SEVEX-621713 format. One record per residue (C-alpha): x, y, z; residue number from 1. Coordinates in steps of 0.001 Angstrom, whole numbers, plus 500000, padded with zeros to 6 digits. Layout:
# SEVEX-621713
+--------+--------+--------+------+
!     xx !     yy !     zz ! voro !
+--------+--------+--------+------+
!      X !      Y !      Z !  NUM !
...
+--------+--------+--------+------+
END
This chain:
# SEVEX-621713
+--------+--------+--------+------+
!     xx !     yy !     zz ! voro !
+--------+--------+--------+------+
! 640165 ! 427889 ! 929734 !    1 !
! 640730 ! 431556 ! 928819 !    2 !
! 638357 ! 432877 ! 926179 !    3 !
! 636562 ! 429782 ! 925020 !    4 !
! 636001 ! 431473 ! 921674 !    5 !
! 639682 ! 430945 ! 920985 !    6 !
! 639675 ! 427334 ! 919847 !    7 !
! 641054 ! 427465 ! 916331 !    8 !
! 643927 ! 425161 ! 915480 !    9 !
! 645339 ! 423193 ! 912592 !   10 !
! 646907 ! 419842 ! 911994 !   11 !
! 648639 ! 418093 ! 909111 !   12 !
! 646554 ! 415259 ! 907721 !   13 !
! 647230 ! 412704 ! 905019 !   14 !
! 645894 ! 415073 ! 902377 !   15 !
! 647888 ! 418060 ! 903599 !   16 !
! 647064 ! 420832 ! 906049 !   17 !
! 643492 ! 420657 ! 907249 !   18 !
! 641596 ! 422998 ! 909494 !   19 !
! 640039 ! 421754 ! 912666 !   20 !
! 638558 ! 422880 ! 915973 !   21 !
! 640074 ! 421596 ! 919185 !   22 !
! 639261 ! 422587 ! 922748 !   23 !
! 642819 ! 421984 ! 923965 !   24 !
! 644321 ! 424902 ! 922011 !   25 !
! 643579 ! 428491 ! 923041 !   26 !
! 643566 ! 431345 ! 920565 !   27 !
! 646387 ! 433235 ! 922256 !   28 !
! 648807 ! 430351 ! 921668 !   29 !
! 648418 ! 431014 ! 917945 !   30 !
! 649606 ! 434636 ! 918263 !   31 !
! 653416 ! 434849 ! 917873 !   32 !
! 655500 ! 437183 ! 920011 !   33 !
! 656270 ! 439341 ! 916959 !   34 !
! 652963 ! 439900 ! 915207 !   35 !
! 650331 ! 442549 ! 914435 !   36 !
! 646569 ! 442188 ! 914783 !   37 !
! 643490 ! 444326 ! 914126 !   38 !
! 640332 ! 443592 ! 916122 !   39 !
! 637287 ! 444980 ! 914336 !   40 !
! 633676 ! 445259 ! 915419 !   41 !
! 630915 ! 447791 ! 916098 !   42 !
! 631069 ! 449933 ! 919247 !   43 !
! 629930 ! 448030 ! 922335 !   44 !
! 630346 ! 444560 ! 920835 !   45 !
! 633102 ! 443468 ! 923231 !   46 !
! 636465 ! 444499 ! 921770 !   47 !
! 637528 ! 446115 ! 925033 !   48 !
! 636522 ! 443076 ! 927110 !   49 !
! 638393 ! 440872 ! 924637 !   50 !
! 641499 ! 443006 ! 925127 !   51 !
! 641193 ! 442640 ! 928899 !   52 !
! 640915 ! 438894 ! 928525 !   53 !
! 644018 ! 438862 ! 926317 !   54 !
! 645769 ! 440951 ! 928974 !   55 !
! 644860 ! 438390 ! 931634 !   56 !
! 646112 ! 435519 ! 929477 !   57 !
! 649422 ! 437199 ! 928652 !   58 !
! 650079 ! 438201 ! 932269 !   59 !
! 649264 ! 434731 ! 933577 !   60 !
! 651809 ! 433336 ! 931119 !   61 !
! 654459 ! 435659 ! 932567 !   62 !
! 654437 ! 438026 ! 929592 !   63 !
! 654554 ! 441818 ! 929834 !   64 !
! 651770 ! 444091 ! 928565 !   65 !
! 651620 ! 447786 ! 927609 !   66 !
! 648042 ! 449058 ! 927309 !   67 !
! 647501 ! 452163 ! 925165 !   68 !
! 644244 ! 453877 ! 926131 !   69 !
! 642729 ! 456698 ! 924102 !   70 !
! 639070 ! 456055 ! 924956 !   71 !
! 639037 ! 455493 ! 928729 !   72 !
! 640793 ! 456788 ! 931833 !   73 !
! 643247 ! 454237 ! 933278 !   74 !
! 641253 ! 454103 ! 936506 !   75 !
! 638119 ! 453175 ! 934563 !   76 !
! 640064 ! 450368 ! 932917 !   77 !
! 641258 ! 449131 ! 936314 !   78 !
! 637657 ! 449040 ! 937559 !   79 !
! 636358 ! 447228 ! 934488 !   80 !
! 639249 ! 444780 ! 934616 !   81 !
! 638477 ! 444043 ! 938277 !   82 !
! 634870 ! 443306 ! 937265 !   83 !
! 636309 ! 440636 ! 934951 !   84 !
! 638441 ! 439234 ! 937780 !   85 !
! 641682 ! 440918 ! 936677 !   86 !
! 643439 ! 443042 ! 939303 !   87 !
! 645674 ! 445279 ! 937221 !   88 !
! 646986 ! 447397 ! 940083 !   89 !
! 648846 ! 444429 ! 941517 !   90 !
! 650559 ! 443921 ! 938144 !   91 !
! 651507 ! 447517 ! 937360 !   92 !
! 655195 ! 448255 ! 937288 !   93 !
! 657222 ! 445213 ! 936346 !   94 !
! 654656 ! 443440 ! 934168 !   95 !
! 652057 ! 445982 ! 933066 !   96 !
! 652064 ! 449664 ! 932100 !   97 !
! 649515 ! 452175 ! 930852 !   98 !
! 650157 ! 454611 ! 928030 !   99 !
! 647519 ! 457248 ! 928729 !  100 !
! 646443 ! 459315 ! 925758 !  101 !
! 642983 ! 459899 ! 927197 !  102 !
! 643448 ! 462132 ! 930242 !  103 !
! 645111 ! 465162 ! 928648 !  104 !
! 643072 ! 464853 ! 925453 !  105 !
! 639867 ! 464835 ! 927502 !  106 !
! 641091 ! 467805 ! 929574 !  107 !
! 641300 ! 465620 ! 932644 !  108 !
! 644126 ! 465887 ! 935114 !  109 !
! 646549 ! 462990 ! 934672 !  110 !
! 646409 ! 460691 ! 937649 !  111 !
! 649142 ! 460713 ! 940316 !  112 !
! 651486 ! 457760 ! 940086 !  113 !
! 652112 ! 456001 ! 943396 !  114 !
! 655457 ! 454387 ! 944086 !  115 !
! 655985 ! 451349 ! 941891 !  116 !
! 653404 ! 452463 ! 939318 !  117 !
! 654327 ! 454392 ! 936194 !  118 !
! 651925 ! 455769 ! 933588 !  119 !
! 653200 ! 457248 ! 930342 !  120 !
! 651068 ! 460280 ! 929447 !  121 !
! 650697 ! 461629 ! 925914 !  122 !
! 650071 ! 465364 ! 925585 !  123 !
! 647238 ! 465229 ! 923035 !  124 !
! 645440 ! 463001 ! 920549 !  125 !
! 647205 ! 464807 ! 917706 !  126 !
! 650679 ! 464157 ! 919111 !  127 !
! 651289 ! 461009 ! 917062 !  128 !
! 655047 ! 461243 ! 917399 !  129 !
! 654741 ! 461501 ! 921181 !  130 !
! 652393 ! 458518 ! 921233 !  131 !
! 654874 ! 456426 ! 919273 !  132 !
! 657697 ! 457469 ! 921597 !  133 !
! 655607 ! 456603 ! 924665 !  134 !
! 655010 ! 453100 ! 923327 !  135 !
! 658748 ! 452645 ! 922778 !  136 !
! 659639 ! 453988 ! 926237 !  137 !
! 657060 ! 451831 ! 927999 !  138 !
! 658309 ! 448750 ! 926141 !  139 !
! 661902 ! 449581 ! 927075 !  140 !
! 660882 ! 449841 ! 930738 !  141 !
! 659070 ! 446506 ! 930609 !  142 !
! 661863 ! 444908 ! 928526 !  143 !
! 660897 ! 443256 ! 925235 !  144 !
! 659238 ! 441128 ! 924143 !  145 !
! 656127 ! 443079 ! 925127 !  146 !
! 652481 ! 442686 ! 924121 !  147 !
! 651052 ! 446113 ! 923157 !  148 !
! 647256 ! 446508 ! 923187 !  149 !
! 645958 ! 449711 ! 921556 !  150 !
! 642409 ! 450870 ! 922366 !  151 !
! 641432 ! 452359 ! 920030 !  152 !
! 642919 ! 453499 ! 916746 !  153 !
! 639512 ! 454879 ! 915711 !  154 !
! 639787 ! 457737 ! 918219 !  155 !
! 642833 ! 459116 ! 916408 !  156 !
! 640723 ! 459828 ! 913322 !  157 !
! 638794 ! 462500 ! 915214 !  158 !
! 641951 ! 464572 ! 915614 !  159 !
! 644260 ! 463669 ! 912709 !  160 !
! 644098 ! 463245 ! 908955 !  161 !
! 643681 ! 459772 ! 907523 !  162 !
! 647038 ! 460104 ! 905761 !  163 !
! 648843 ! 460997 ! 909004 !  164 !
! 647261 ! 458076 ! 910845 !  165 !
! 648091 ! 455630 ! 908052 !  166 !
! 651743 ! 456697 ! 908234 !  167 !
! 651744 ! 456473 ! 912043 !  168 !
! 650027 ! 453077 ! 911949 !  169 !
! 652554 ! 451647 ! 909517 !  170 !
! 655590 ! 453045 ! 911334 !  171 !
! 654473 ! 451948 ! 914807 !  172 !
! 653414 ! 448499 ! 913620 !  173 !
! 656753 ! 447880 ! 911932 !  174 !
! 658682 ! 449259 ! 914913 !  175 !
! 656816 ! 447110 ! 917401 !  176 !
! 657141 ! 443926 ! 915351 !  177 !
! 660869 ! 444513 ! 914814 !  178 !
! 661988 ! 445795 ! 918221 !  179 !
! 659228 ! 445220 ! 920778 !  180 !
! 657019 ! 442239 ! 919993 !  181 !
! 653260 ! 442071 ! 919445 !  182 !
! 650691 ! 444798 ! 918840 !  183 !
! 646911 ! 444585 ! 918559 !  184 !
! 644674 ! 447523 ! 917644 !  185 !
! 640945 ! 447862 ! 918246 !  186 !
! 639007 ! 449480 ! 915383 !  187 !
! 635361 ! 450546 ! 915662 !  188 !
! 633530 ! 449205 ! 912653 !  189 !
! 631088 ! 451537 ! 910932 !  190 !
! 632848 ! 454791 ! 911816 !  191 !
! 635410 ! 454660 ! 908972 !  192 !
! 634950 ! 454675 ! 905228 !  193 !
! 635608 ! 451373 ! 903499 !  194 !
! 638911 ! 452500 ! 901966 !  195 !
! 640326 ! 453516 ! 905358 !  196 !
! 639185 ! 450312 ! 907031 !  197 !
! 640662 ! 448195 ! 904245 !  198 !
! 643949 ! 450103 ! 904416 !  199 !
! 644337 ! 449398 ! 908141 !  200 !
! 643415 ! 445753 ! 907604 !  201 !
! 646089 ! 445475 ! 904920 !  202 !
! 648848 ! 446781 ! 907199 !  203 !
! 648594 ! 444030 ! 909851 !  204 !
! 649300 ! 440313 ! 909911 !  205 !
! 645839 ! 439285 ! 911047 !  206 !
! 642269 ! 440454 ! 911568 !  207 !
! 639794 ! 439245 ! 914175 !  208 !
! 636150 ! 440263 ! 913778 !  209 !
! 633414 ! 440473 ! 916427 !  210 !
! 629774 ! 441064 ! 915499 !  211 !
! 626209 ! 441171 ! 916744 !  212 !
! 623825 ! 438652 ! 915236 !  213 !
! 620229 ! 439551 ! 914321 !  214 !
! 619191 ! 438370 ! 917801 !  215 !
! 621938 ! 440551 ! 919375 !  216 !
! 624083 ! 437593 ! 920364 !  217 !
! 627810 ! 438100 ! 919894 !  218 !
! 630072 ! 436088 ! 917615 !  219 !
! 633789 ! 436133 ! 916862 !  220 !
! 636004 ! 434790 ! 914110 !  221 !
! 639569 ! 435061 ! 912842 !  222 !
! 639095 ! 436625 ! 909407 !  223 !
! 642699 ! 435779 ! 908577 !  224 !
! 645954 ! 435268 ! 910477 !  225 !
! 649031 ! 435434 ! 908262 !  226 !
! 651137 ! 432307 ! 908606 !  227 !
! 648531 ! 430570 ! 910776 !  228 !
! 646011 ! 428327 ! 908982 !  229 !
! 642625 ! 428974 ! 910579 !  230 !
! 639002 ! 428483 ! 909638 !  231 !
! 637198 ! 431807 ! 909283 !  232 !
! 634067 ! 430499 ! 911000 !  233 !
! 631858 ! 432543 ! 913268 !  234 !
! 631695 ! 431151 ! 916818 !  235 !
! 629921 ! 432276 ! 920000 !  236 !
! 631781 ! 435027 ! 921856 !  237 !
! 632359 ! 434356 ! 925542 !  238 !
! 634906 ! 435462 ! 928114 !  239 !
! 636795 ! 433216 ! 930495 !  240 !
! 634843 ! 434280 ! 933581 !  241 !
! 631550 ! 434887 ! 931813 !  242 !
! 630302 ! 438161 ! 930375 !  243 !
! 630786 ! 441131 ! 932733 !  244 !
+--------+--------+--------+------+
END
């Protein structure tokens, strides 16, 4: 079962809606096609691996995925996905596309694109308009509805003002939900002031949190998911194929 941390569900009981846990319902089935999500946690806690597991789940269901990368080169993501049992190269083209904001921003040469593989490259971290356009173009190529995974919004704050990012975040989120489908952003906890973090949390439909415990185990919970009754309980974090 993909991501055995994703076992939150609800049912209607005699006294109304009650929250319950059930192993037959996976977390991704609770995420509508048109929805926005923020995944928050400290660096290194597993947000990226969680995104890869979501990617696997969406692709196996026949859905299309656009992966925005600002923190890692696409080839590094392919390697790390393969370590989790997900061969992205075989999916690229019709079902999966990269939007690469890392290579030019890191002064790396954008990778060549073999036949059948297309990567949308953004000129710089500060080119927010170009990044938004690249998301729209990639989604048009894949044909909506598309699941957009954005790793990570925190990187933008190193190169843009908080006000500019808030405007970009709101515009892109609304555009994706209206015309494209689903978008999920990763946010590195502890690198933003509380007002900025709360602003981003307020602009999405749901928030998922991942944390380290005192013994350095990892836990995950849905803090809230608008329109989806869930229990905000911490549960052990584990990936479908085991931790990489």
